[in-house]
MIPATOR-924606 format. One line per field, with one value per residue (C-alpha): residue number from 1; residue in one letter; z, y, x. Coordinates in nm, 3 decimals, always signed. Each point is the difference from the previous one (the first is absolute). Layout:
N
nuvex [NUM / ...]
koltor [a / ...]
z [Z / ...]
y [Y / ...]
x [X / ...]
END
This chain:
353
nuvex [1 / 2 / 3 / 4 / 5 / 6 / 7 / 8 / 9 / 10 / 11 / 12 / 13 / 14 / 15 / 16 / 17 / 18 / 19 / 20 / 21 / 22 / 23 / 24 / 25 / 26 / 27 / 28 / 29 / 30 / 31 / 32 / 33 / 34 / 35 / 36 / 37 / 38 / 39 / 40 / 41 / 42 / 43 / 44 / 45 / 46 / 47 / 48 / 49 / 50 / 51 / 52 / 53 / 54 / 55 / 56 / 57 / 58 / 59 / 60 / 61 / 62 / 63 / 64 / 65 / 66 / 67 / 68 / 69 / 70 / 71 / 72 / 73 / 74 / 75 / 76 / 77 / 78 / 79 / 80 / 81 / 82 / 83 / 84 / 85 / 86 / 87 / 88 / 89 / 90 / 91 / 92 / 93 / 94 / 95 / 96 / 97 / 98 / 99 / 100 / 101 / 102 / 103 / 104 / 105 / 106 / 107 / 108 / 109 / 110 / 111 / 112 / 113 / 114 / 115 / 116 / 117 / 118 / 119 / 120 / 121 / 122 / 123 / 124 / 125 / 126 / 127 / 128 / 129 / 130 / 131 / 132 / 133 / 134 / 135 / 136 / 137 / 138 / 139 / 140 / 141 / 142 / 143 / 144 / 145 / 146 / 147 / 148 / 149 / 150 / 151 / 152 / 153 / 154 / 155 / 156 / 157 / 158 / 159 / 160 / 161 / 162 / 163 / 164 / 165 / 166 / 167 / 168 / 169 / 170 / 171 / 172 / 173 / 174 / 175 / 176 / 177 / 178 / 179 / 180 / 181 / 182 / 183 / 184 / 185 / 186 / 187 / 188 / 189 / 190 / 191 / 192 / 193 / 194 / 195 / 196 / 197 / 198 / 199 / 200 / 201 / 202 / 203 / 204 / 205 / 206 / 207 / 208 / 209 / 210 / 211 / 212 / 213 / 214 / 215 / 216 / 217 / 218 / 219 / 220 / 221 / 222 / 223 / 224 / 225 / 226 / 227 / 228 / 229 / 230 / 231 / 232 / 233 / 234 / 235 / 236 / 237 / 238 / 239 / 240 / 241 / 242 / 243 / 244 / 245 / 246 / 247 / 248 / 249 / 250 / 251 / 252 / 253 / 254 / 255 / 256 / 257 / 258 / 259 / 260 / 261 / 262 / 263 / 264 / 265 / 266 / 267 / 268 / 269 / 270 / 271 / 272 / 273 / 274 / 275 / 276 / 277 / 278 / 279 / 280 / 281 / 282 / 283 / 284 / 285 / 286 / 287 / 288 / 289 / 290 / 291 / 292 / 293 / 294 / 295 / 296 / 297 / 298 / 299 / 300 / 301 / 302 / 303 / 304 / 305 / 306 / 307 / 308 / 309 / 310 / 311 / 312 / 313 / 314 / 315 / 316 / 317 / 318 / 319 / 320 / 321 / 322 / 323 / 324 / 325 / 326 / 327 / 328 / 329 / 330 / 331 / 332 / 333 / 334 / 335 / 336 / 337 / 338 / 339 / 340 / 341 / 342 / 343 / 344 / 345 / 346 / 347 / 348 / 349 / 350 / 351 / 352 / 353]
koltor [x / x / x / x / x / x / x / x / x / x / x / x / x / x / x / x / x / x / x / x / x / x / x / x / x / x / x / x / x / x / x / x / x / x / x / x / x / x / x / x / x / x / x / x / x / x / x / x / x / x / x / x / x / x / x / x / x / x / x / x / x / x / x / x / x / x / x / x / x / x / x / x / x / x / x / x / x / x / x / x / x / x / x / x / x / x / x / x / x / x / x / x / x / x / x / x / x / x / x / x / x / x / x / x / x / x / x / x / x / x / x / x / x / x / x / x / x / x / x / x / x / x / x / x / x / x / x / x / x / x / x / x / x / x / x / x / x / x / x / x / x / x / x / x / x / x / x / x / x / x / x / x / x / x / x / x / x / x / x / x / x / x / x / x / x / x / x / x / x / x / x / x / x / x / x / x / x / x / x / x / x / x / x / x / x / x / x / x / x / x / x / x / x / x / x / x / x / x / x / x / x / x / x / x / x / x / x / x / x / x / x / x / x / x / x / x / x / x / x / x / x / x / x / x / x / x / x / x / x / x / x / x / x / x / x / x / x / x / x / x / x / x / x / x / x / x / x / x / x / x / x / x / x / x / x / x / x / x / x / x / x / x / x / x / x / x / x / x / x / x / x / x / x / x / x / x / x / x / x / x / x / x / x / x / x / x / x / x / x / x / x / x / x / x / x / x / x / x / x / x / x / x / x / x / x / x / x / x / x / x / x / x / x / x / x / x / x / x / x / x / x / x / x / x / x / x / x / x / x / x / x / x / x / x / x / x / x / x / x / x / x / x / x / x / x / x / x / x / x / x / x / x / x]
z [-1.768 / -0.172 / -0.156 / -0.119 / -0.162 / -0.180 / -0.121 / -0.120 / -0.193 / -0.163 / -0.109 / -0.137 / -0.206 / -0.134 / -0.102 / -0.173 / -0.183 / -0.115 / -0.107 / -0.213 / -0.151 / -0.103 / -0.140 / -0.215 / -0.131 / -0.066 / +0.210 / +0.258 / +0.015 / +0.126 / +0.297 / +0.100 / -0.030 / +0.222 / +0.266 / +0.003 / +0.008 / +0.290 / +0.201 / -0.063 / +0.107 / +0.315 / +0.102 / -0.070 / +0.213 / +0.288 / -0.023 / -0.003 / +0.230 / +0.182 / +0.197 / -0.323 / +0.005 / +0.357 / -0.100 / -0.236 / +0.256 / +0.268 / -0.213 / -0.005 / +0.377 / +0.051 / +0.232 / -0.057 / +0.121 / -0.153 / +0.105 / -0.091 / -0.331 / -0.086 / +0.081 / -0.204 / -0.299 / +0.017 / +0.007 / -0.297 / -0.193 / +0.053 / -0.137 / -0.302 / -0.049 / +0.013 / -0.269 / -0.218 / +0.039 / -0.110 / -0.304 / -0.076 / +0.019 / -0.240 / -0.241 / +0.027 / -0.085 / -0.300 / -0.127 / +0.049 / -0.200 / -0.278 / -0.019 / +0.007 / -0.281 / -0.212 / +0.063 / -0.085 / -0.320 / -0.112 / +0.083 / -0.169 / -0.316 / -0.020 / +0.059 / -0.274 / -0.244 / +0.070 / +0.032 / -0.131 / +0.136 / -0.053 / +0.006 / +0.287 / -0.011 / +0.213 / -0.011 / +0.142 / +0.356 / +0.074 / +0.297 / +0.135 / +0.194 / +0.163 / +0.039 / +0.158 / -0.039 / +0.009 / -0.240 / +0.235 / +0.037 / -0.301 / -0.246 / +0.212 / +0.051 / -0.375 / -0.077 / +0.249 / -0.149 / -0.205 / -0.369 / -0.002 / +0.302 / -0.025 / -0.375 / +0.024 / -0.171 / +0.249 / -0.078 / +0.257 / +0.056 / +0.218 / +0.136 / +0.080 / +0.272 / -0.078 / +0.017 / -0.039 / -0.033 / -0.274 / +0.097 / -0.332 / -0.209 / +0.186 / -0.054 / -0.374 / -0.018 / +0.141 / -0.250 / +0.235 / -0.110 / +0.187 / +0.098 / +0.161 / +0.255 / +0.023 / +0.300 / +0.290 / +0.192 / +0.182 / -0.057 / +0.003 / -0.279 / -0.199 / +0.034 / -0.108 / -0.304 / -0.077 / +0.013 / -0.251 / -0.233 / +0.034 / -0.107 / -0.304 / -0.083 / +0.001 / +0.313 / +0.114 / +0.345 / +0.172 / +0.273 / +0.208 / +0.182 / +0.146 / -0.171 / +0.312 / -0.025 / +0.332 / -0.172 / -0.205 / -0.372 / -0.033 / +0.220 / -0.260 / -0.119 / +0.342 / +0.025 / -0.315 / +0.038 / +0.184 / -0.281 / -0.271 / +0.197 / +0.006 / +0.380 / +0.044 / -0.160 / +0.228 / +0.161 / +0.270 / +0.088 / +0.376 / +0.187 / +0.308 / -0.177 / -0.166 / +0.114 / +0.155 / +0.029 / +0.282 / +0.032 / +0.145 / +0.371 / +0.067 / -0.362 / +0.024 / +0.302 / -0.193 / -0.293 / +0.233 / +0.139 / -0.342 / -0.141 / +0.258 / -0.069 / -0.378 / +0.018 / +0.199 / -0.237 / -0.313 / +0.149 / -0.146 / +0.195 / -0.077 / +0.170 / -0.178 / -0.098 / -0.083 / -0.263 / -0.325 / -0.175 / -0.163 / -0.319 / -0.165 / -0.286 / -0.265 / +0.086 / +0.369 / -0.092 / -0.217 / +0.276 / +0.265 / +0.027 / +0.240 / +0.146 / +0.273 / -0.121 / +0.258 / +0.243 / -0.263 / +0.126 / +0.223 / -0.286 / -0.210 / +0.250 / +0.121 / -0.345 / -0.147 / +0.273 / -0.051 / -0.368 / +0.075 / -0.140 / +0.119 / +0.202 / +0.090 / +0.155 / -0.086 / +0.188 / -0.116 / +0.105 / +0.123 / +0.001 / +0.137 / -0.239 / -0.121 / -0.146 / +0.021 / +0.270 / +0.077 / -0.128 / +0.267 / +0.275 / +0.368 / +0.177 / +0.181 / -0.304 / -0.215 / +0.249 / +0.008 / -0.379 / -0.047 / +0.251 / -0.158 / -0.344 / +0.139 / +0.156 / -0.307 / -0.222 / +0.240 / +0.019 / -0.372 / -0.159 / -0.243 / -0.278 / -0.327 / -0.284]
y [+7.889 / -0.326 / +0.154 / +0.304 / -0.226 / -0.192 / +0.323 / +0.126 / -0.322 / +0.026 / +0.360 / -0.101 / -0.278 / +0.244 / +0.241 / -0.277 / -0.112 / +0.354 / +0.040 / -0.316 / +0.093 / +0.347 / -0.141 / -0.246 / +0.272 / +0.232 / +0.278 / +0.000 / +0.294 / -0.056 / +0.236 / -0.159 / -0.347 / +0.092 / +0.153 / -0.295 / -0.248 / +0.173 / +0.019 / -0.369 / -0.094 / +0.212 / -0.150 / -0.353 / +0.058 / +0.132 / -0.299 / -0.259 / +0.158 / +0.312 / +0.037 / +0.065 / +0.364 / +0.062 / +0.143 / +0.247 / +0.102 / +0.035 / +0.264 / +0.190 / -0.009 / -0.306 / -0.256 / -0.376 / -0.151 / -0.116 / +0.301 / +0.253 / -0.178 / +0.036 / +0.372 / +0.050 / -0.187 / +0.206 / +0.326 / -0.103 / -0.128 / +0.331 / +0.187 / -0.229 / +0.045 / +0.379 / -0.013 / -0.221 / +0.245 / +0.286 / -0.204 / -0.075 / +0.371 / +0.080 / -0.265 / +0.144 / +0.347 / -0.144 / -0.168 / +0.322 / +0.196 / -0.257 / +0.010 / +0.379 / +0.025 / -0.251 / +0.176 / +0.340 / -0.123 / -0.157 / +0.312 / +0.227 / -0.211 / +0.009 / +0.377 / +0.065 / -0.213 / +0.210 / +0.350 / -0.015 / +0.178 / +0.356 / +0.180 / +0.227 / +0.309 / +0.295 / +0.139 / -0.307 / -0.064 / -0.352 / -0.037 / -0.356 / -0.107 / -0.345 / -0.132 / -0.305 / -0.012 / +0.379 / +0.030 / +0.239 / +0.260 / -0.036 / +0.193 / +0.316 / -0.023 / -0.030 / +0.293 / +0.215 / -0.055 / +0.311 / -0.066 / +0.242 / +0.079 / +0.270 / -0.050 / -0.379 / -0.228 / -0.243 / -0.369 / -0.215 / -0.363 / -0.206 / -0.317 / -0.250 / -0.226 / -0.295 / +0.198 / -0.205 / +0.283 / +0.263 / +0.196 / -0.068 / +0.089 / +0.328 / +0.083 / -0.065 / +0.200 / +0.302 / -0.029 / -0.151 / -0.265 / -0.325 / -0.258 / -0.313 / -0.204 / -0.324 / -0.118 / +0.223 / +0.094 / +0.323 / +0.374 / +0.017 / -0.256 / +0.180 / +0.334 / -0.139 / -0.156 / +0.340 / +0.161 / -0.255 / +0.070 / +0.378 / -0.029 / -0.202 / +0.283 / +0.254 / +0.196 / +0.282 / +0.008 / -0.274 / +0.074 / -0.234 / +0.043 / -0.237 / -0.108 / +0.050 / +0.381 / +0.068 / +0.200 / +0.303 / -0.024 / +0.379 / +0.021 / -0.172 / +0.337 / +0.075 / -0.358 / +0.016 / +0.366 / -0.076 / -0.240 / +0.254 / +0.258 / -0.235 / -0.026 / -0.367 / -0.343 / -0.147 / +0.192 / -0.122 / +0.155 / +0.050 / -0.021 / +0.132 / +0.319 / +0.028 / -0.126 / -0.338 / -0.037 / -0.229 / -0.232 / -0.343 / -0.038 / -0.053 / +0.039 / +0.365 / -0.088 / -0.296 / +0.226 / +0.226 / -0.292 / -0.151 / +0.340 / +0.037 / -0.349 / +0.047 / +0.344 / -0.146 / -0.295 / +0.214 / +0.293 / +0.216 / +0.181 / -0.175 / +0.091 / -0.248 / -0.318 / -0.196 / +0.238 / -0.150 / +0.338 / +0.035 / +0.084 / -0.107 / +0.107 / -0.270 / -0.033 / -0.059 / -0.267 / -0.176 / -0.005 / -0.144 / -0.353 / -0.055 / -0.347 / +0.037 / -0.120 / +0.186 / +0.230 / +0.184 / +0.359 / -0.037 / -0.153 / +0.314 / +0.237 / -0.224 / -0.138 / +0.351 / +0.119 / -0.300 / +0.090 / +0.363 / +0.138 / +0.331 / -0.046 / +0.276 / +0.024 / +0.226 / +0.046 / -0.210 / -0.071 / -0.337 / -0.046 / -0.262 / -0.276 / +0.082 / -0.343 / -0.358 / -0.156 / +0.046 / -0.257 / +0.089 / -0.257 / +0.074 / +0.255 / -0.239 / -0.222 / +0.305 / +0.124 / -0.337 / -0.032 / +0.354 / -0.051 / -0.332 / +0.162 / +0.292 / -0.226 / -0.220 / +0.302 / +0.159 / -0.324 / -0.001 / -0.176 / +0.288 / +0.005 / +0.171 / -0.126]
x [+25.144 / -0.093 / -0.311 / +0.197 / +0.257 / -0.273 / -0.162 / +0.339 / +0.058 / -0.344 / +0.063 / +0.341 / -0.162 / -0.257 / +0.275 / +0.195 / -0.314 / -0.074 / +0.362 / -0.012 / -0.338 / +0.111 / +0.324 / -0.195 / -0.233 / +0.297 / -0.151 / +0.278 / +0.236 / +0.353 / -0.041 / -0.332 / +0.151 / +0.295 / -0.226 / -0.241 / +0.288 / +0.174 / -0.323 / -0.072 / +0.354 / -0.024 / -0.334 / +0.123 / +0.310 / -0.213 / -0.232 / +0.282 / +0.258 / -0.127 / +0.323 / +0.191 / -0.115 / +0.119 / +0.343 / -0.166 / -0.263 / +0.267 / +0.174 / -0.330 / -0.028 / -0.223 / +0.169 / -0.061 / -0.327 / -0.325 / -0.209 / +0.270 / +0.053 / -0.370 / +0.009 / +0.317 / -0.140 / -0.320 / +0.196 / +0.216 / -0.303 / -0.181 / +0.299 / +0.009 / -0.375 / +0.042 / +0.269 / -0.219 / -0.288 / +0.223 / +0.101 / -0.366 / -0.085 / +0.283 / -0.129 / -0.351 / +0.130 / +0.182 / -0.318 / -0.198 / +0.256 / -0.007 / -0.380 / +0.002 / +0.255 / -0.192 / -0.332 / +0.149 / +0.163 / -0.329 / -0.202 / +0.256 / +0.001 / -0.381 / -0.003 / +0.256 / -0.196 / -0.310 / +0.144 / +0.357 / +0.307 / +0.120 / +0.333 / +0.092 / -0.222 / +0.114 / -0.354 / -0.174 / -0.116 / -0.123 / -0.234 / +0.002 / -0.310 / -0.001 / -0.352 / -0.162 / -0.378 / -0.046 / -0.295 / -0.183 / +0.274 / +0.232 / -0.218 / +0.000 / +0.377 / +0.063 / -0.230 / +0.194 / +0.346 / +0.094 / +0.068 / +0.294 / +0.219 / +0.268 / +0.005 / +0.038 / -0.250 / -0.151 / -0.035 / -0.178 / +0.100 / -0.235 / +0.161 / -0.274 / +0.135 / -0.225 / -0.325 / -0.318 / -0.252 / -0.040 / +0.312 / +0.173 / -0.307 / -0.040 / +0.367 / -0.024 / -0.322 / +0.183 / +0.284 / +0.256 / +0.248 / -0.057 / +0.260 / -0.137 / +0.191 / -0.194 / +0.202 / -0.100 / +0.314 / -0.067 / +0.014 / +0.379 / +0.029 / -0.270 / +0.177 / +0.338 / -0.168 / -0.151 / +0.346 / +0.127 / -0.291 / +0.041 / +0.364 / -0.107 / -0.240 / +0.282 / -0.096 / +0.224 / -0.166 / -0.199 / -0.252 / -0.215 / -0.327 / -0.256 / -0.323 / -0.212 / -0.008 / +0.171 / +0.275 / -0.100 / +0.089 / -0.025 / +0.313 / +0.218 / +0.141 / +0.152 / +0.127 / +0.212 / +0.102 / +0.332 / +0.099 / -0.073 / +0.197 / +0.301 / -0.005 / -0.095 / +0.008 / -0.266 / -0.288 / -0.239 / -0.332 / -0.016 / -0.328 / +0.178 / +0.107 / -0.340 / -0.339 / -0.075 / -0.379 / -0.117 / +0.301 / -0.072 / +0.058 / +0.370 / +0.104 / +0.110 / +0.218 / +0.138 / +0.088 / +0.200 / +0.200 / +0.068 / +0.094 / +0.277 / +0.134 / -0.020 / +0.165 / +0.288 / +0.049 / -0.024 / +0.193 / -0.277 / -0.275 / -0.331 / -0.326 / -0.230 / +0.183 / -0.318 / -0.135 / -0.127 / +0.005 / +0.344 / +0.188 / +0.327 / +0.214 / +0.033 / +0.368 / -0.081 / -0.255 / +0.259 / +0.258 / -0.229 / -0.132 / -0.288 / -0.046 / -0.261 / -0.343 / -0.206 / +0.181 / +0.201 / -0.024 / +0.304 / +0.194 / -0.036 / +0.161 / +0.283 / +0.085 / +0.006 / +0.234 / +0.230 / +0.030 / +0.083 / -0.326 / -0.137 / -0.321 / -0.246 / -0.345 / -0.293 / -0.327 / -0.294 / -0.357 / -0.121 / -0.376 / -0.234 / -0.100 / -0.352 / -0.084 / +0.119 / +0.215 / +0.369 / +0.250 / +0.256 / +0.065 / -0.076 / +0.217 / +0.235 / +0.047 / +0.069 / +0.258 / +0.172 / +0.002 / +0.129 / +0.281 / +0.099 / +0.013 / +0.201 / +0.262 / +0.034 / +0.052 / +0.248 / +0.198 / +0.049 / -0.297 / -0.063 / +0.260 / +0.060 / -0.218]
END
């Protein structure tokens, strides 16, 4: 007990020193100061008079006694640590959102200076393609995108998510518009930046497909057909309804599980919630704000349902990657990230723009 009291006093002194230092440098927030001060006071009290906490611990079910007091203090300290971790995670999310907003504003400003903005054009389809070091496959994808789809003029926007190879040069060489995000944040952040740019370019419909060639650009006409027919605001391409070539081990089963969960949360039948092949009306893109930097597919379906948008699926083909390496995380990490994104969106993280 004596050693624990000494260690507690040392930690309390360290906290007080850090508190004074941050106060002098004017980097101390009120909430942080209160938390650090309360922790320092609690540790000092335990070091000087451990029995002072016995009435509090007794209310929690820990009777007086040195050993029981140590256990009670450890339990309470773990709870406090858990709350502080939750607060740290919230702060981290806030910093990520700030960096994302700053990066997107900078990239949008540079894009507008280069290409300009256009008024809403009911005859324009913008195809947004996020790309990270896809110099080997991007050229073939761009060549396969039809110039005119159902009478709509196609404009391709390649969002380079911090690419360090010749991805951007290849995109420009094929006539695509290029927006560069110097701060690499993930496919979800790149796609949401592409939506913003497409709206600045006056798109009536916005479609997305991957730069790795696994989705078939020639299937864009069937993807946007429900929108043109007035049946949907958001359309997903479904590999389950179409063709899923050589899915990774366990991934097809994972898609089935996640599709049931997503369908229940969105109150909309979804067979392929992780599809990157989708289309929006301009109005739907304006109403939705996407926050997830990586696992954004779940956000699209749930956020659209929460805003009362009509969601449909059409069959699509998913092919094996012919060149390069996948940017997707391992199966278990992807499943965890997708589920986390799904829950955050369902609990209200996605709001009107």
